[in-house]
C-alpha positions, 0 to 999 in steps of 0.5 A, spaced: 673 967 670 670 963 664 674 963 657 671 963 650 674 962 643 670 964 637 671 961 631 668 964 624 668 960 618 666 962 611 670 963 605 665 969 604 668 973 610 675 972 608 674 974 601 671 980 603 664 979 600 661 979 607 663 983 613 664 979 620 659 983 625 658 976 629 664 976 633 664 983 634 657 982 637 659 976 641 666 979 644 661 985 647 656 980 649 661 975 653 665 980 656 659 984 659 657 977 662 664 976 665 667 971 660 674 972 657 675 972 650 682 969 649 681 969 641 677 970 635 679 965 629 677 966 622 678 960 617 675 958 610 670 953 609 675 947 610 673 941 614 680 940 616 681 947 618 675 948 622 676 941 625 683 943 627 681 950 631 675 946 634 680 941 637 685 947 639 679 950 643 678 943 646 685 942 648 685 949 651 679 948 655 675 954 652 668 954 651 667 955 643 662 959 639 662 958 632 659 964 627 657 961 620 653 964 614 646 966 615 642 964 613 645 957 615 646 953 609 645 946 611 650 943 606 656 948 609 662 945 610 661 946 618 656 941 618 661 935 616 665 937 622 665 932 628 663 937 634 
């Protein structure tokens, strides 16, 4: 069974300004397609924290799905992370 992890990045999520509905939708969609969602992680817009979670997903051999702000802010911290 394929394994996925979801990374939600955004200060607006963790401050309560924006509700995260993307990970809910992704969990339902992936599960319906036979993918086991191992975990959902939320982090602030911090390059080091985002990079650490990307590395952890890679080490665990999971497919990583990233949820970020919409519309996409091209100056966002996620753009600086080495994927």
